[in-house]
SEKOLTOR-145530 format. One record per residue (C-alpha): x, y, z. Coordinates in steps of 0.1 Angstrom, whole numbers, padded with zeros to 4 digits. Last residue first. Example, Ala and Ser with C-alpha at 12.3 -4.5 7.8 and 13.67 -1.06 7.14 Angstrom:
2
<u: 0137, v: -0011, w: 0071>
<u: 0123, v: -0045, w: 0078>
***
This chain:
530
<u: -0752, v: 0431, w: 0553>
<u: -0782, v: 0452, w: 0543>
<u: -0786, v: 0490, w: 0548>
<u: -0823, v: 0501, w: 0548>
<u: -0836, v: 0509, w: 0516>
<u: -0870, v: 0529, w: 0518>
<u: -0861, v: 0542, w: 0553>
<u: -0823, v: 0551, w: 0542>
<u: -0839, v: 0569, w: 0510>
<u: -0809, v: 0593, w: 0502>
<u: -0783, v: 0567, w: 0516>
<u: -0764, v: 0580, w: 0547>
<u: -0734, v: 0602, w: 0544>
<u: -0699, v: 0596, w: 0564>
<u: -0681, v: 0632, w: 0567>
<u: -0677, v: 0659, w: 0543>
<u: -0658, v: 0681, w: 0568>
<u: -0659, v: 0719, w: 0578>
<u: -0658, v: 0708, w: 0614>
<u: -0621, v: 0692, w: 0609>
<u: -0610, v: 0657, w: 0614>
<u: -0624, v: 0635, w: 0589>
<u: -0615, v: 0665, w: 0563>
<u: -0580, v: 0658, w: 0568>
<u: -0551, v: 0683, w: 0575>
<u: -0520, v: 0663, w: 0580>
<u: -0502, v: 0650, w: 0615>
<u: -0470, v: 0640, w: 0604>
<u: -0461, v: 0601, w: 0599>
<u: -0448, v: 0574, w: 0621>
<u: -0480, v: 0564, w: 0634>
<u: -0507, v: 0577, w: 0610>
<u: -0530, v: 0606, w: 0625>
<u: -0557, v: 0599, w: 0649>
<u: -0592, v: 0600, w: 0633>
<u: -0618, v: 0620, w: 0653>
<u: -0655, v: 0617, w: 0641>
<u: -0674, v: 0645, w: 0624>
<u: -0705, v: 0660, w: 0635>
<u: -0733, v: 0650, w: 0605>
<u: -0741, v: 0669, w: 0576>
<u: -0725, v: 0707, w: 0574>
<u: -0704, v: 0713, w: 0543>
<u: -0678, v: 0743, w: 0540>
<u: -0657, v: 0752, w: 0513>
<u: -0615, v: 0764, w: 0517>
<u: -0607, v: 0779, w: 0480>
<u: -0576, v: 0768, w: 0470>
<u: -0544, v: 0788, w: 0455>
<u: -0523, v: 0766, w: 0430>
<u: -0494, v: 0743, w: 0441>
<u: -0461, v: 0750, w: 0443>
<u: -0453, v: 0737, w: 0468>
<u: -0472, v: 0700, w: 0478>
<u: -0503, v: 0707, w: 0495>
<u: -0521, v: 0675, w: 0512>
<u: -0554, v: 0676, w: 0505>
<u: -0591, v: 0668, w: 0520>
<u: -0610, v: 0694, w: 0508>
<u: -0637, v: 0714, w: 0529>
<u: -0669, v: 0712, w: 0518>
<u: -0696, v: 0727, w: 0498>
<u: -0680, v: 0739, w: 0463>
<u: -0661, v: 0706, w: 0460>
<u: -0692, v: 0686, w: 0472>
<u: -0709, v: 0697, w: 0438>
<u: -0738, v: 0722, w: 0435>
<u: -0769, v: 0712, w: 0424>
<u: -0784, v: 0744, w: 0412>
<u: -0822, v: 0746, w: 0411>
<u: -0845, v: 0722, w: 0425>
<u: -0831, v: 0688, w: 0425>
<u: -0843, v: 0665, w: 0396>
<u: -0864, v: 0635, w: 0407>
<u: -0844, v: 0603, w: 0399>
<u: -0862, v: 0579, w: 0372>
<u: -0841, v: 0599, w: 0348>
<u: -0812, v: 0580, w: 0357>
<u: -0826, v: 0545, w: 0355>
<u: -0843, v: 0553, w: 0321>
<u: -0810, v: 0567, w: 0306>
<u: -0791, v: 0535, w: 0317>
<u: -0819, v: 0515, w: 0302>
<u: -0816, v: 0528, w: 0266>
<u: -0818, v: 0491, w: 0256>
<u: -0782, v: 0492, w: 0238>
<u: -0770, v: 0464, w: 0217>
<u: -0734, v: 0460, w: 0211>
<u: -0722, v: 0450, w: 0243>
<u: -0750, v: 0421, w: 0235>
<u: -0730, v: 0404, w: 0211>
<u: -0749, v: 0382, w: 0187>
<u: -0726, v: 0363, w: 0164>
<u: -0718, v: 0359, w: 0126>
<u: -0742, v: 0387, w: 0116>
<u: -0763, v: 0387, w: 0084>
<u: -0779, v: 0421, w: 0075>
<u: -0814, v: 0413, w: 0066>
<u: -0826, v: 0419, w: 0028>
<u: -0815, v: 0384, w: 0016>
<u: -0845, v: 0374, w: 0044>
<u: -0869, v: 0394, w: 0024>
<u: -0862, v: 0379, w: -0007>
<u: -0863, v: 0345, w: 0008>
<u: -0897, v: 0352, w: 0022>
<u: -0909, v: 0363, w: -0011>
<u: -0899, v: 0337, w: -0032>
<u: -0909, v: 0308, w: -0007>
<u: -0943, v: 0323, w: -0005>
<u: -0946, v: 0319, w: -0044>
<u: -0933, v: 0285, w: -0045>
<u: -0953, v: 0268, w: -0019>
<u: -0937, v: 0256, w: 0011>
<u: -0920, v: 0219, w: 0003>
<u: -0914, v: 0193, w: 0030>
<u: -0942, v: 0200, w: 0053>
<u: -0933, v: 0212, w: 0087>
<u: -0944, v: 0194, w: 0116>
<u: -0975, v: 0201, w: 0136>
<u: -0973, v: 0215, w: 0171>
<u: -0996, v: 0200, w: 0195>
<u: -0992, v: 0212, w: 0231>
<u: -1003, v: 0198, w: 0266>
<u: -0986, v: 0217, w: 0296>
<u: -0957, v: 0207, w: 0316>
<u: -0950, v: 0218, w: 0351>
<u: -0955, v: 0185, w: 0368>
<u: -0935, v: 0164, w: 0340>
<u: -0906, v: 0183, w: 0349>
<u: -0891, v: 0216, w: 0332>
<u: -0853, v: 0224, w: 0330>
<u: -0838, v: 0248, w: 0347>
<u: -0803, v: 0259, w: 0331>
<u: -0765, v: 0256, w: 0343>
<u: -0736, v: 0265, w: 0317>
<u: -0705, v: 0251, w: 0325>
<u: -0669, v: 0267, w: 0327>
<u: -0634, v: 0266, w: 0317>
<u: -0643, v: 0279, w: 0283>
<u: -0648, v: 0262, w: 0252>
<u: -0681, v: 0256, w: 0269>
<u: -0707, v: 0227, w: 0283>
<u: -0739, v: 0224, w: 0289>
<u: -0760, v: 0213, w: 0324>
<u: -0792, v: 0208, w: 0323>
<u: -0811, v: 0212, w: 0356>
<u: -0837, v: 0196, w: 0376>
<u: -0854, v: 0209, w: 0406>
<u: -0866, v: 0188, w: 0437>
<u: -0898, v: 0192, w: 0453>
<u: -0897, v: 0196, w: 0491>
<u: -0904, v: 0166, w: 0515>
<u: -0929, v: 0176, w: 0543>
<u: -0922, v: 0166, w: 0575>
<u: -0905, v: 0195, w: 0588>
<u: -0884, v: 0201, w: 0620>
<u: -0856, v: 0216, w: 0600>
<u: -0863, v: 0226, w: 0568>
<u: -0855, v: 0201, w: 0537>
<u: -0834, v: 0216, w: 0507>
<u: -0841, v: 0193, w: 0482>
<u: -0807, v: 0182, w: 0462>
<u: -0806, v: 0198, w: 0428>
<u: -0811, v: 0170, w: 0401>
<u: -0788, v: 0168, w: 0368>
<u: -0792, v: 0161, w: 0333>
<u: -0759, v: 0166, w: 0317>
<u: -0750, v: 0175, w: 0280>
<u: -0731, v: 0154, w: 0253>
<u: -0713, v: 0166, w: 0222>
<u: -0689, v: 0135, w: 0228>
<u: -0656, v: 0159, w: 0225>
<u: -0674, v: 0185, w: 0239>
<u: -0685, v: 0166, w: 0270>
<u: -0651, v: 0153, w: 0272>
<u: -0630, v: 0186, w: 0274>
<u: -0656, v: 0200, w: 0300>
<u: -0652, v: 0171, w: 0323>
<u: -0614, v: 0172, w: 0316>
<u: -0613, v: 0207, w: 0328>
<u: -0633, v: 0201, w: 0361>
<u: -0609, v: 0172, w: 0369>
<u: -0580, v: 0197, w: 0363>
<u: -0595, v: 0225, w: 0383>
<u: -0607, v: 0199, w: 0412>
<u: -0570, v: 0187, w: 0410>
<u: -0555, v: 0221, w: 0411>
<u: -0577, v: 0232, w: 0437>
<u: -0573, v: 0200, w: 0460>
<u: -0531, v: 0203, w: 0459>
<u: -0537, v: 0244, w: 0468>
<u: -0555, v: 0236, w: 0500>
<u: -0589, v: 0242, w: 0503>
<u: -0603, v: 0271, w: 0529>
<u: -0595, v: 0300, w: 0504>
<u: -0624, v: 0288, w: 0477>
<u: -0618, v: 0295, w: 0445>
<u: -0642, v: 0267, w: 0429>
<u: -0641, v: 0255, w: 0395>
<u: -0664, v: 0274, w: 0373>
<u: -0703, v: 0270, w: 0372>
<u: -0719, v: 0297, w: 0353>
<u: -0755, v: 0302, w: 0358>
<u: -0786, v: 0305, w: 0333>
<u: -0816, v: 0329, w: 0347>
<u: -0851, v: 0309, w: 0347>
<u: -0863, v: 0283, w: 0319>
<u: -0856, v: 0256, w: 0297>
<u: -0886, v: 0232, w: 0282>
<u: -0884, v: 0254, w: 0252>
<u: -0849, v: 0248, w: 0240>
<u: -0858, v: 0213, w: 0233>
<u: -0833, v: 0187, w: 0245>
<u: -0817, v: 0158, w: 0227>
<u: -0796, v: 0179, w: 0200>
<u: -0768, v: 0182, w: 0226>
<u: -0768, v: 0142, w: 0234>
<u: -0778, v: 0135, w: 0269>
<u: -0758, v: 0122, w: 0299>
<u: -0780, v: 0110, w: 0329>
<u: -0787, v: 0112, w: 0368>
<u: -0761, v: 0142, w: 0377>
<u: -0766, v: 0151, w: 0415>
<u: -0763, v: 0187, w: 0419>
<u: -0752, v: 0195, w: 0457>
<u: -0758, v: 0228, w: 0475>
<u: -0724, v: 0235, w: 0499>
<u: -0726, v: 0223, w: 0533>
<u: -0741, v: 0238, w: 0567>
<u: -0756, v: 0273, w: 0554>
<u: -0773, v: 0257, w: 0526>
<u: -0799, v: 0284, w: 0519>
<u: -0775, v: 0305, w: 0495>
<u: -0766, v: 0274, w: 0471>
<u: -0807, v: 0268, w: 0469>
<u: -0812, v: 0306, w: 0461>
<u: -0785, v: 0307, w: 0435>
<u: -0800, v: 0273, w: 0418>
<u: -0832, v: 0292, w: 0418>
<u: -0820, v: 0324, w: 0404>
<u: -0823, v: 0358, w: 0422>
<u: -0858, v: 0375, w: 0410>
<u: -0863, v: 0406, w: 0436>
<u: -0862, v: 0399, w: 0478>
<u: -0886, v: 0427, w: 0484>
<u: -0912, v: 0416, w: 0456>
<u: -0936, v: 0439, w: 0453>
<u: -0917, v: 0455, w: 0423>
<u: -0918, v: 0420, w: 0408>
<u: -0941, v: 0423, w: 0379>
<u: -0929, v: 0458, w: 0364>
<u: -0893, v: 0447, w: 0368>
<u: -0900, v: 0424, w: 0338>
<u: -0905, v: 0449, w: 0311>
<u: -0880, v: 0472, w: 0328>
<u: -0896, v: 0500, w: 0350>
<u: -0875, v: 0493, w: 0378>
<u: -0845, v: 0469, w: 0379>
<u: -0844, v: 0433, w: 0397>
<u: -0870, v: 0421, w: 0373>
<u: -0843, v: 0426, w: 0346>
<u: -0822, v: 0396, w: 0361>
<u: -0784, v: 0407, w: 0358>
<u: -0764, v: 0388, w: 0334>
<u: -0741, v: 0357, w: 0336>
<u: -0745, v: 0351, w: 0371>
<u: -0715, v: 0330, w: 0387>
<u: -0717, v: 0296, w: 0407>
<u: -0683, v: 0285, w: 0424>
<u: -0678, v: 0247, w: 0418>
<u: -0664, v: 0217, w: 0435>
<u: -0663, v: 0186, w: 0414>
<u: -0674, v: 0154, w: 0434>
<u: -0664, v: 0119, w: 0415>
<u: -0687, v: 0093, w: 0435>
<u: -0665, v: 0065, w: 0445>
<u: -0684, v: 0067, w: 0483>
<u: -0714, v: 0052, w: 0466>
<u: -0750, v: 0068, w: 0475>
<u: -0769, v: 0044, w: 0499>
<u: -0786, v: 0069, w: 0522>
<u: -0790, v: 0093, w: 0497>
<u: -0813, v: 0067, w: 0473>
<u: -0792, v: 0060, w: 0442>
<u: -0791, v: 0081, w: 0413>
<u: -0785, v: 0058, w: 0381>
<u: -0748, v: 0048, w: 0374>
<u: -0715, v: 0063, w: 0374>
<u: -0727, v: 0094, w: 0397>
<u: -0708, v: 0128, w: 0388>
<u: -0717, v: 0147, w: 0419>
<u: -0714, v: 0186, w: 0410>
<u: -0709, v: 0204, w: 0448>
<u: -0720, v: 0236, w: 0446>
<u: -0709, v: 0273, w: 0463>
<u: -0675, v: 0265, w: 0475>
<u: -0663, v: 0279, w: 0511>
<u: -0655, v: 0312, w: 0523>
<u: -0646, v: 0326, w: 0489>
<u: -0675, v: 0353, w: 0485>
<u: -0672, v: 0380, w: 0457>
<u: -0707, v: 0374, w: 0447>
<u: -0706, v: 0397, w: 0413>
<u: -0717, v: 0433, w: 0415>
<u: -0680, v: 0445, w: 0416>
<u: -0674, v: 0431, w: 0381>
<u: -0695, v: 0458, w: 0371>
<u: -0670, v: 0482, w: 0373>
<u: -0645, v: 0462, w: 0350>
<u: -0675, v: 0456, w: 0324>
<u: -0684, v: 0495, w: 0327>
<u: -0649, v: 0505, w: 0321>
<u: -0643, v: 0480, w: 0290>
<u: -0678, v: 0495, w: 0275>
<u: -0666, v: 0532, w: 0282>
<u: -0633, v: 0529, w: 0262>
<u: -0597, v: 0534, w: 0274>
<u: -0587, v: 0501, w: 0275>
<u: -0581, v: 0483, w: 0306>
<u: -0545, v: 0466, w: 0322>
<u: -0546, v: 0448, w: 0355>
<u: -0517, v: 0449, w: 0380>
<u: -0525, v: 0431, w: 0416>
<u: -0509, v: 0444, w: 0448>
<u: -0507, v: 0415, w: 0471>
<u: -0513, v: 0430, w: 0508>
<u: -0491, v: 0425, w: 0536>
<u: -0463, v: 0448, w: 0519>
<u: -0427, v: 0438, w: 0520>
<u: -0425, v: 0408, w: 0500>
<u: -0445, v: 0424, w: 0470>
<u: -0416, v: 0426, w: 0446>
<u: -0397, v: 0398, w: 0459>
<u: -0430, v: 0376, w: 0454>
<u: -0433, v: 0388, w: 0417>
<u: -0457, v: 0410, w: 0407>
<u: -0491, v: 0405, w: 0388>
<u: -0496, v: 0412, w: 0355>
<u: -0534, v: 0410, w: 0336>
<u: -0537, v: 0416, w: 0300>
<u: -0507, v: 0394, w: 0290>
<u: -0500, v: 0387, w: 0253>
<u: -0496, v: 0426, w: 0245>
<u: -0511, v: 0433, w: 0210>
<u: -0542, v: 0449, w: 0230>
<u: -0517, v: 0468, w: 0251>
<u: -0498, v: 0480, w: 0219>
<u: -0531, v: 0492, w: 0200>
<u: -0547, v: 0512, w: 0233>
<u: -0513, v: 0533, w: 0235>
<u: -0516, v: 0554, w: 0266>
<u: -0523, v: 0524, w: 0289>
<u: -0552, v: 0523, w: 0312>
<u: -0534, v: 0508, w: 0342>
<u: -0556, v: 0493, w: 0367>
<u: -0536, v: 0488, w: 0401>
<u: -0558, v: 0464, w: 0426>
<u: -0553, v: 0460, w: 0462>
<u: -0575, v: 0436, w: 0480>
<u: -0591, v: 0424, w: 0510>
<u: -0575, v: 0454, w: 0530>
<u: -0580, v: 0453, w: 0566>
<u: -0546, v: 0437, w: 0576>
<u: -0529, v: 0465, w: 0557>
<u: -0511, v: 0481, w: 0587>
<u: -0484, v: 0507, w: 0571>
<u: -0451, v: 0507, w: 0573>
<u: -0443, v: 0494, w: 0535>
<u: -0472, v: 0516, w: 0521>
<u: -0451, v: 0543, w: 0505>
<u: -0423, v: 0521, w: 0492>
<u: -0449, v: 0491, w: 0481>
<u: -0474, v: 0517, w: 0468>
<u: -0445, v: 0539, w: 0443>
<u: -0433, v: 0502, w: 0434>
<u: -0470, v: 0497, w: 0421>
<u: -0473, v: 0530, w: 0403>
<u: -0441, v: 0520, w: 0386>
<u: -0454, v: 0486, w: 0376>
<u: -0488, v: 0502, w: 0362>
<u: -0471, v: 0529, w: 0338>
<u: -0490, v: 0559, w: 0344>
<u: -0527, v: 0563, w: 0329>
<u: -0540, v: 0555, w: 0365>
<u: -0570, v: 0538, w: 0384>
<u: -0560, v: 0525, w: 0417>
<u: -0585, v: 0502, w: 0429>
<u: -0589, v: 0497, w: 0471>
<u: -0608, v: 0466, w: 0484>
<u: -0621, v: 0472, w: 0518>
<u: -0624, v: 0441, w: 0551>
<u: -0643, v: 0446, w: 0584>
<u: -0674, v: 0458, w: 0575>
<u: -0699, v: 0469, w: 0602>
<u: -0730, v: 0449, w: 0611>
<u: -0757, v: 0475, w: 0615>
<u: -0774, v: 0478, w: 0647>
<u: -0752, v: 0511, w: 0654>
<u: -0721, v: 0514, w: 0674>
<u: -0700, v: 0493, w: 0652>
<u: -0712, v: 0519, w: 0625>
<u: -0690, v: 0545, w: 0637>
<u: -0661, v: 0523, w: 0644>
<u: -0664, v: 0509, w: 0609>
<u: -0665, v: 0544, w: 0594>
<u: -0635, v: 0557, w: 0616>
<u: -0616, v: 0523, w: 0601>
<u: -0627, v: 0531, w: 0567>
<u: -0616, v: 0567, w: 0569>
<u: -0582, v: 0560, w: 0583>
<u: -0579, v: 0533, w: 0553>
<u: -0587, v: 0563, w: 0525>
<u: -0559, v: 0586, w: 0543>
<u: -0536, v: 0555, w: 0539>
<u: -0546, v: 0549, w: 0502>
<u: -0542, v: 0588, w: 0497>
<u: -0510, v: 0590, w: 0512>
<u: -0496, v: 0561, w: 0493>
<u: -0506, v: 0575, w: 0462>
<u: -0494, v: 0611, w: 0470>
<u: -0460, v: 0600, w: 0479>
<u: -0445, v: 0600, w: 0437>
<u: -0458, v: 0634, w: 0432>
<u: -0488, v: 0637, w: 0408>
<u: -0480, v: 0658, w: 0374>
<u: -0504, v: 0688, w: 0374>
<u: -0537, v: 0687, w: 0362>
<u: -0563, v: 0715, w: 0348>
<u: -0592, v: 0728, w: 0361>
<u: -0613, v: 0716, w: 0328>
<u: -0604, v: 0678, w: 0334>
<u: -0609, v: 0682, w: 0368>
<u: -0647, v: 0695, w: 0361>
<u: -0656, v: 0658, w: 0351>
<u: -0647, v: 0644, w: 0387>
<u: -0670, v: 0673, w: 0403>
<u: -0702, v: 0658, w: 0377>
<u: -0689, v: 0620, w: 0390>
<u: -0695, v: 0630, w: 0426>
<u: -0730, v: 0651, w: 0418>
<u: -0740, v: 0616, w: 0402>
<u: -0729, v: 0597, w: 0431>
<u: -0754, v: 0622, w: 0452>
<u: -0780, v: 0617, w: 0431>
<u: -0775, v: 0582, w: 0429>
<u: -0779, v: 0574, w: 0465>
<u: -0805, v: 0547, w: 0465>
<u: -0781, v: 0520, w: 0470>
<u: -0744, v: 0527, w: 0471>
<u: -0742, v: 0539, w: 0510>
<u: -0717, v: 0564, w: 0515>
<u: -0680, v: 0561, w: 0522>
<u: -0663, v: 0596, w: 0516>
<u: -0665, v: 0610, w: 0478>
<u: -0642, v: 0639, w: 0464>
<u: -0615, v: 0625, w: 0490>
<u: -0585, v: 0648, w: 0478>
<u: -0549, v: 0641, w: 0468>
<u: -0530, v: 0669, w: 0458>
<u: -0510, v: 0679, w: 0425>
<u: -0532, v: 0652, w: 0413>
<u: -0548, v: 0624, w: 0433>
<u: -0584, v: 0619, w: 0433>
<u: -0605, v: 0601, w: 0461>
<u: -0636, v: 0579, w: 0458>
<u: -0654, v: 0562, w: 0484>
<u: -0684, v: 0531, w: 0479>
<u: -0705, v: 0512, w: 0505>
<u: -0723, v: 0483, w: 0501>
<u: -0724, v: 0468, w: 0467>
<u: -0747, v: 0440, w: 0459>
<u: -0772, v: 0446, w: 0484>
<u: -0801, v: 0417, w: 0484>
<u: -0824, v: 0427, w: 0462>
<u: -0837, v: 0455, w: 0440>
<u: -0808, v: 0470, w: 0420>
<u: -0815, v: 0506, w: 0416>
<u: -0780, v: 0520, w: 0428>
<u: -0760, v: 0499, w: 0412>
<u: -0776, v: 0500, w: 0377>
<u: -0774, v: 0540, w: 0376>
<u: -0741, v: 0536, w: 0392>
<u: -0727, v: 0515, w: 0364>
<u: -0738, v: 0539, w: 0337>
<u: -0727, v: 0569, w: 0356>
<u: -0691, v: 0555, w: 0364>
<u: -0687, v: 0546, w: 0325>
<u: -0696, v: 0577, w: 0314>
<u: -0673, v: 0594, w: 0339>
<u: -0644, v: 0569, w: 0329>
<u: -0651, v: 0579, w: 0294>
<u: -0651, v: 0615, w: 0292>
<u: -0621, v: 0611, w: 0319>
<u: -0599, v: 0590, w: 0298>
<u: -0587, v: 0615, w: 0268>
<u: -0585, v: 0645, w: 0290>
<u: -0566, v: 0627, w: 0313>
<u: -0538, v: 0615, w: 0289>
<u: -0522, v: 0647, w: 0290>
<u: -0517, v: 0651, w: 0321>
<u: -0518, v: 0628, w: 0348>
<u: -0547, v: 0620, w: 0375>
<u: -0545, v: 0591, w: 0395>
<u: -0581, v: 0581, w: 0404>
<u: -0588, v: 0562, w: 0435>
<u: -0615, v: 0542, w: 0441>
<u: -0622, v: 0527, w: 0474>
<u: -0653, v: 0498, w: 0478>
<u: -0667, v: 0483, w: 0507>
<u: -0665, v: 0447, w: 0507>
<u: -0699, v: 0426, w: 0499>
<u: -0719, v: 0406, w: 0520>
<u: -0751, v: 0407, w: 0502>
<u: -0747, v: 0373, w: 0483>
<u: -0749, v: 0351, w: 0512>
<u: -0761, v: 0373, w: 0540>
<u: -0796, v: 0357, w: 0543>
<u: -0784, v: 0321, w: 0548>
<u: -0755, v: 0328, w: 0573>
<u: -0722, v: 0317, w: 0557>
<u: -0702, v: 0334, w: 0583>
<u: -0672, v: 0360, w: 0576>
<u: -0643, v: 0335, w: 0579>
<u: -0613, v: 0356, w: 0580>
<u: -0587, v: 0362, w: 0551>
<u: -0552, v: 0371, w: 0563>
<u: -0537, v: 0337, w: 0557>
<u: -0551, v: 0337, w: 0521>
<u: -0530, v: 0364, w: 0510>
<u: -0551, v: 0388, w: 0487>
***
């Protein structure tokens, strides 16, 4: 998105990780590729929401809405809170599966912009509705268009149809192309493309083009990126490279190199999910288990959290048994408030640090800056981290134990040669194991998706889809198959003004037979968090 449009949304400690934008997904359906895409997309969405709806701790994904575009554009699911709404989202996915049976028609080129415009109208309506409650409304929206059509052609359709539409509240507009020829996509040198300045000059929002393989794992990974902390109002971490031993804060030298970094989680903590081995130990914790480094970065409202490097270590000089907690990725910051020259210089220095550490086979030992609460005379304990380089533009930070935490232990060294009989037995057993070069977690399944999906009570009787229980949000284009108007009764709908410069269209948001903004299935258990 253009940096000039991104407003400061505050850095309150309790909202650092939870201030995530609502998501609007528009599925662009076209024959014959939909028959191949539909099963993978629906399974990926089912798996993703089984995780997203169950995550404890601060909300990582606030609102979600789904549109489809085929011979008409339709709002399959109006904006709903994600947490606690798995049953409703599951019904929406079931409806999406039905489209494969109902048949597909070649989408008209004007329908995608209309779907985007209609989604924006619904988002603005929802924001006005939320402004009347105690919940802080969201001010920006991320829109993803999923299509099997050529991505650049879809971008041209959006540019032409949206050039007169106010997109100031759109934080990001992305076109995700699922190529018909997957092998051709894999052989392409650049999987992510962006339109040139000339192509996007007419819009207030940049349109980003990305390609995605037509398989469940690739789609899952794409959707799970929505769970990352996407705040760019400021950098998360200042990594201070001291030229000598750590001096007292009052005498710190001005020539200390400072690298400005963002934090990224490597994986979700099992303690944030019910029913996992770790989750059973933390179900009474309303905050969930957020790594200490993330907590410290989130609880530093005035300035980024500081990691002061104390010394370098040989990579073989630390035992893995003294590291603990969730690892975190450090990468060069993308804070929009920094000018381009500073961002580029910071990235170059970060790159040089990774290169030098790898070349020297070094690790870094760093101390976290203690967070001293105001009006408190107690000095909190420091946390120490070991920082490991990688062959990508990232560093891995892990907590390391200190003297106060260590327990005594004696571990006898290995003798030079074990008994011959035992050696032969164990060697024979090991030879029977399959040898893999690397561990790929994406190829290992724990049945967690099935477990989380089954935790929700099965509805009594047949669970009707929203297609059967509400009026459809559609703009007919002749010729089109006859549609049955169905009614859903939830809450009184709010009025949406028609878009300026366009003929008013029948909208589910301004009809009594309409699905409106749906609350969580368990609002009291999962209050909205912003």
